[in-house]
Residue, then its C-alpha position, 0 to 999 in steps of 0.5 A: m813619867g811621860f804618861l803622867i805629864r800627858v794626864v795632867i795636861n789632859a786634865f787641864a785641857i778638859w778643865v778649860v773646856t768645862l769653863i766654856p758653858a756653850l760647849q755643854v761639856f761638864v765634869v761631875p766630881f765624885p761626892p762630896g764634890e769639893t775642890l779636891q774631888m774635882v781635881l781628882t775627878l779631872l785627873i781620873v777622867a784625863a787618865i781614862f781619856a789618855l788610855v782611850n786615845t792610846i788604845i782605841g784611838t790608835v786602832i781607829k786612826v790606823l784603820a781610818f788612814p785612807l779617810y785621813i788622806l781623802t779628807l786631808g786630815l779633817i776626819g781626825l776632828l770627828i775621831n777625836a770628838f768620838l774618843l771624847w764622847l767614848t770617854a764620857w760614855l765610859t764614865h757615865w756608869w758612875n755618878w761622877g765623870l765627864r758629860v758631853e751633852d752634844f756631839w757637835w759641841g764635842i767636836v769643838a771641845a775636842i779641837i780645844i783639847t787638841v790645841i791645848n795638848w799641842v801647845f803644852g807638847i811644844i813647851l814641854r818637849p825636851r830640848k836637844d843640845 
């Protein structure tokens, strides 16, 4: 259940990022490109992003732990942008998916996605009584 919630939150965050044209991050829905296909494409891209973040992101973050200490955590911004770019690269083989046109704007998009995930993580966290 937690994975599905994370996928929906990621899909919402990616959708918010695509609404900002300056970031040059786009989601190309699979044909015929109607609203339902856009929502399904966002959910699939978010699931791929969650899997990439869980599997590859964890390995990279463990290996880059000394860099986290040296940069006071700022390397995390580059790692998150790399994971977003990797998700775009994985989906570019099809005619639909995530498109990140510029890596540096991808860093800003990754920051926005991280902030949205953080806010929803706080809101949806189970409360201890």
